[in-house]
N, C-alpha and C positions, 0 to 999 in steps of 0.2 A: 618592450619586454613583456611576454605573456604572463598571465596569472599563474600558470603551472610552473613556469621557470622561476618566478618569484618565490613560490612555495618551496621549490627544491632548494633554492639558495638560502632561504631562511632556515630550513631544516639542517642544511649543511653548516650554516653559520652557528646554529645552536649547538650542534655536535662539536664543532671546533671550540666553541666557548667552554663547554663542559670539560673537554680534554685539556684545555689550557688551565682551567681551575684545578683539575686533578694534578696537573704538572706542577702548579704553584704550591699545592699542599705537599707534594712529594719533596720538592726542593726545600721547603721549610723544615720538614721532618728530618731531612738529612743534614740540616745545619744546627748543631748543638747550641751555639750562642743565641741564635734566633729563637729556638725553642725555650731557652732559659728566659729570654725577654718576654715571651708570651706567657710563660708560667707566672712571672711576676705580675703581669697584667691581670691574670685571673686570680691569683692569690691575694694581691694587694691592689685592688682597683682604685684608680685615682678618680674620685667622685667629681672633682672640679673639671678635669679634662673630659670625662664622660658627659657631664652636663653641657659643656660647650659643644661637644660633638653632636649631641641630640638637638640642641638649639639650632646649630648650623644646618643640620639635616632638614629640620622643619623650615628653616629659612630658604634652603634650596627648593623645597616643595612650593613655598609661597612665591619665590622668584619665577619658577617655571610656570606656575599657574597664572601669575600676573602677565607674563609675556604672551601666552596664548589667549588670555582674556582680552587684552587690548587689541590683539590682531583680529579677533572675530566679533568683538562687541558691537560695532556699528551694523552688522549684517544679520542680527537675530536678537532673540530675547534670552539672555543668559547673564547670570550674576557672577561676581568674583568667587563667591563661596561655592557655587555649583561647578565652576571651572576647576576649583581646587579639588573637589570631590572626584571629578573626571580624571584629572592628572594623577591623583593618588591611586585610583583604581587601575588606570592604564599602565602606570609604572610597575605595578605588581604583575599584571597580565603580560606585559612585554617581555618578561623573563621566559615565557613559553615560546616554542619554535615559530609559530605563525604570527607572532606579535598581535594577538587579538585585541590588546588594549588600544592600539592605535586605530584599528578598524572599528572597534566598538565606540570609541569617542567620536569618530566621524559620523557613525550611524546615529548616535544619541543627539548630536548637534543638529542633524538634519530632521529627525523625527520629533524631538522634544523642543528644541530651541529654534526651529525653523530657519536654520542656517544652511544655505544650499551646499550640497556636497562639494561642488566645484570650489566654493569659497573656503571650505574647511581644508581641502587639499592645497589650495594656494597659500593658506596661512601656514601650513607645514613647510612649504617651500620657503616662505618668508622667514620663518623661524630658523630654518637651517642656515640661511644666509646670515641672519643676525648672530647665530651661535658662532659661525665661522669668523665673522667680523670681530666679535668681542674677544674671542680666544686670541686672534691675531693681535688685537689692540693690547690685551694684557701681556702677551709675549713680548711685544715691542717695549712696553713700559718696564717689564722685568729686565730686558736686555740693557735698557738705558741705565737702570739702577745698578745692575750687577756687573756689567762689563765696560762701563764708561765712567767718566768723571761727572756726568750729567745726572747725578742722583736726584737733585731737586726737580729738574726737568721731567725725569721719569716719574717721580711721585705726583707731580701736577698732571702729567699725561694720564696716569692711572685714575686720577680723581675726576677727570673731565666728564666721563659718561654719566656721573651722578647728576650733572646739570641737565641731562635729558629729561629729568622730572619736570623741568620748567615747560615742557611741551604742553602741559595742561592749560597754559595760557593761550595756546594756538586754537582757533575755532575747530570744532570736531569734524567739520566737513572736509578738512584738508588731510590727505593721506599721510603727509609727513608727521603729523601728530601721532598717529598709530605707531609708526615705525620708531620714532624717537622714544615714545613711552615703552615700547617693547625692548629697546636697547637698555633702558634704565632697569627694567625688571630682570633682564638677562644678566646685567652687571651685578645686581643683588645676588642672583644665583651663583655667579662665579666667585664673588667675594665670600659667600658662605662655603663654597667648596675650598677656598683657601683656608678658612678657619678650621674646616673639617680635617684637612691634612696637618695643620699645626697641632691639632688635638690628638689625632691617632698616632702620629710620630712621637708626640710627647709621652703618650702612654708607653711607648717602647724605649723611653729614656733618651730620645733624640730631640733636641731643641732646634726647631727650624727657624731660620730667619724669615721675615715676611716675604722676601723675594723667592726663597726656596719653596715656601708653601704655595706662593702664587705660581711658581713653575709647575708644581705638581697639579695645581688646578687647571693649568693650560693643557697639560698632558692628558688629564682625565677628560677635559672638555673635548679634545680632539678624538680620543678613543670612543667617547659616547656617540660621536657622529658617524661612526663607521656603519654603513648600511648592512642590514641582515644580521646584526648582532645586537640583540636587545640589551640596553643598558651597558653596552661595552663589555659584556660578559667575557671574562678571561683575558681579553686584550688589555683592559684597563690595568689588571694586576701586573701583567708582564711589562706593559709600557712604563708604569711607575717603577717597577723593579729594575729594569734595564737602564732607565734614564738616570738613576742615582749616581752610579760611578762616572757617567759621562758629563752630567750637568750640575750635580749638586753634591751632597755630603753623605748620603746613605749608601749602604751596600745593596746588592740585588736582593738578597734574602730578606733584609730588613724592609725594603720597599714592597716586596711581595706580602710580607706579614702585615705591614701597615695598611695596604690596600684591602687585604682580606678582613682586617678589623673594620675598615671603612665600609666594606660591603655588608658585614654583619650588622653594624649599626644601622645602615640603610634598611636592611630587611627587618630588624627589630622595630624600627620607628615607622617606616612607610607601609610595610605589609599589613600590620593590624589596622591602620587607618584605611588603606585601600580596600581590604576585605570587608571592613565595617561599612564602607560606602556602597559596595556592590549591590546588596539587596534593594536599597532605595533607588539606585540608578536603574536597575532592571524593572522595578515597579513603575517608574516614570515612563520607561520605554513602552511597557505593556499598555498603560493607560493611554498614552499618546497614540499608539498603534490602533487600539480599539476605537478611539475617537475618530481617527482618519477613516477606518473601515465603516463606521456608522455614517459619517459624512458622505462617503462615496456611495453607500447603499441608498441614502436618502436622495442623492442626486440622480442615481439610476432610476429610482422609483418615480421621481418627478418627470424625467425624460419619457418614461414609458406611458405615464398618464397624460 
């Protein structure tokens, strides 16, 4: 697929996402019960649930940062904190049509952290595979708990990825260590998404069971992986809304409202962090670029002499 085609698809995807968001808002406005629920959220905010939603959102950011950090750590010079800054900034920029956050992170890793571009791109492919695997894993665990008599088996199955943290005992030269660590951090991300849905639905007066909250996390995880739609814009809202009547206990309008609340919390928490990181990231790229230019100039001078 050519670069021009990708740009067109990303632009179209962004337009579709915005249209879906507008459609979600219209659907909520036309639903009097849902509007009443939102008015209660604004008039009498539940500080406890808001706190949990904020903590879980930060946890999702840490989980995503950890996953990408362990995938590229052996191939360059990058710290966990620096990866966290890059993920926060790219999460903000990926709302834009051309997904400049992803491209900017790859460029930063190549110029500043000396991670080859090919390796960064490969890490994105690995991350996509791990995201799909963990969403499927959680979906199977939820199915075992929800639709079978094997509730204990499902709970144990859901807890198994936590044991991937034991991969730190494996020598770092083995690739399996990177992948298992990445699964662990992605699982932390998914569990935080589960808590987020428990909290936002709770704000609307709906008490989700752990399996229902995990179902919502699976749906969101799948929606976030759709190509050319930054952060599952629009699709995530409607996926959560439409899945309610079919799989769980909420109505479509309530699901839309809950996901919009989730999106708002995401923007309120992650956007300030991402925007705050951008000047420092840009400065590091400028310094590294100038250093490369000076080195090339010196080498050219030595060759001429």
